C-alpha positions, 0 to 999 in steps of 0.5 A: 243437303247432297254433299259432293266428294271428290273420290270414292275413298272420301266418301268410304272415309266419311261412312267409316267416321259415321259408323263410329259415331254411330257405334259410339252412341249406341255404346252410350245408349245401351249403358243408359238403358242399362241404368235406366232399368236398374233404377226401374228395379230399385224402385219395384223393390222399394215399393213392394218393401213399402206396400209389404210394411203398409200391410203389416201396420194394416193388419195390426191396427185391425187386430187392435180394433177387433173386440174380443169376443167373450166365449 
């Protein structure tokens, strides 16, 4: 859609308003990105903790299953 403006001042004003809108959107998207990255980092930490706990549990259970060797 092409909109004709009466003067270049109106066009400049429209473009300045659009720039401000885009700058606000950019700030919002950056904040959203930070939140998402923080969530991903938190999930990775939780996953590592859970894997560590499962590995320790696995070692403990394996040690209980091993027969004692008589020497």
